[in-house]
C-alpha positions in Angstrom: 0.0 0.0 0.0 1.2 3.4 -0.8 0.7 6.9 0.6 -2.4 8.6 -1.0 -4.1 5.4 -2.2 -7.6 4.3 -1.3 -8.7 0.6 -1.0 -12.0 -1.1 -0.7 -11.9 -4.1 1.7 -14.9 -6.4 1.0 -15.1 -9.6 3.1 -17.7 -12.2 2.0 -19.2 -15.0 4.1 -21.1 -18.0 2.7 -22.9 -21.1 3.9 -21.9 -22.8 0.6 -18.6 -24.1 -0.6 -17.0 -20.7 -1.0 -16.6 -20.7 -4.8 -18.0 -17.9 -6.9 -19.3 -17.8 -10.4 -20.9 -15.1 -12.6 -24.6 -15.0 -13.2 -26.1 -14.0 -16.4 -27.5 -10.8 -14.9 -25.7 -7.5 -14.8 -26.9 -4.3 -13.0 -23.6 -2.5 -12.8 -21.8 -1.0 -15.9 -18.8 1.3 -16.7 -18.3 3.4 -19.7 -15.8 2.6 -22.4 -14.7 6.1 -23.2 -12.5 5.1 -26.2 -15.6 3.8 -28.1 -16.8 6.1 -30.8 -19.3 3.8 -32.6 -22.2 5.4 -34.4 -25.5 4.8 -32.4 -29.1 5.8 -32.8 -30.2 9.0 -31.2 -31.8 7.6 -28.1 -29.0 5.2 -27.3 -26.5 8.0 -27.9 -28.4 10.1 -25.3 -28.1 7.3 -22.7 -24.4 6.9 -23.5 -23.7 10.6 -23.2 -25.7 10.9 -20.0 -23.7 8.0 -18.5 -20.4 9.5 -19.6 -21.3 12.9 -18.1 -22.5 11.6 -14.8 -20.1 8.8 -14.1 -17.0 9.1 -16.4 -15.0 5.9 -16.0 -16.6 4.9 -12.6 -19.0 2.0 -12.3 -22.7 2.9 -12.2 -26.0 1.1 -11.7 -28.5 0.8 -14.5 -31.3 2.2 -12.2 -29.3 5.6 -11.9 -30.2 6.3 -15.6 -33.9 5.6 -15.3 -36.0 7.8 -17.7 -39.7 8.0 -18.6 -38.7 9.1 -22.2 -36.1 6.5 -23.1 -36.1 2.7 -22.8 -32.9 2.4 -20.8 -32.8 -1.3 -20.9 -32.9 -1.5 -24.6 -30.2 1.3 -24.8 -28.0 -0.7 -22.4 -28.3 -3.8 -24.5 -27.3 -1.7 -27.7 -24.4 0.0 -25.7 -23.1 -3.5 -24.7 -23.4 -4.9 -28.2 -21.5 -1.8 -29.5 -18.8 -2.0 -26.9 -19.6 1.4 -25.5 -20.1 0.0 -22.0 -18.9 -3.1 -20.1 -20.9 -5.0 -17.6 -20.1 -6.4 -14.2 -22.1 -9.7 -13.7 -23.7 -10.4 -10.4 -21.5 -12.9 -8.5 -23.3 -15.9 -7.0 -22.1 -18.6 -4.7 -20.9 -21.6 -6.7 -23.3 -24.1 -5.2 -26.2 -21.8 -4.6 -25.4 -21.0 -1.1 -26.3 -17.7 0.6 -23.7 -14.9 0.7 -23.3 -11.9 2.9 -20.9 -9.0 2.0 -19.6 -5.9 3.8 -17.4 -3.1 2.7 -15.1 -0.5 4.1 -13.0 2.0 2.3 -9.5 2.8 3.6 -7.4 5.9 2.8 -3.6 5.6 3.4 -2.4 9.0 4.7 0.5 10.4 6.5 -0.8 9.2 9.9 -1.7 5.7 8.7 -4.9 4.0 7.4 -8.2 5.9 7.8 -11.5 4.0 7.5 -13.6 6.6 5.4 -16.9 4.6 5.7 -17.2 4.5 9.5 -20.2 6.2 11.0 -20.4 7.8 14.4 
């Protein structure tokens, strides 16, 4: 770990066998900013909104909900065009239950600071 870096610590617990596999569903995406493929007008609007709001950071599909645009169809078109990438939902290999918790740590001059602690 180096000074000025931030890390996410994400322990998982399961009642299964502890293996993980990807499911066919994805709800988290990230923009591929180098992609310049031609898209229809509505899909371009969704891509541009995602790029403006999130840049290269991962984002949830529900954060782009719109009453004027079929976001689900646009996401499928963006995936097919390579304009976004998806992060599949991870599931326990044998169908067991999984719990997850997360803390973020910042490595500063005086050591590690947990930035997600609440008072």
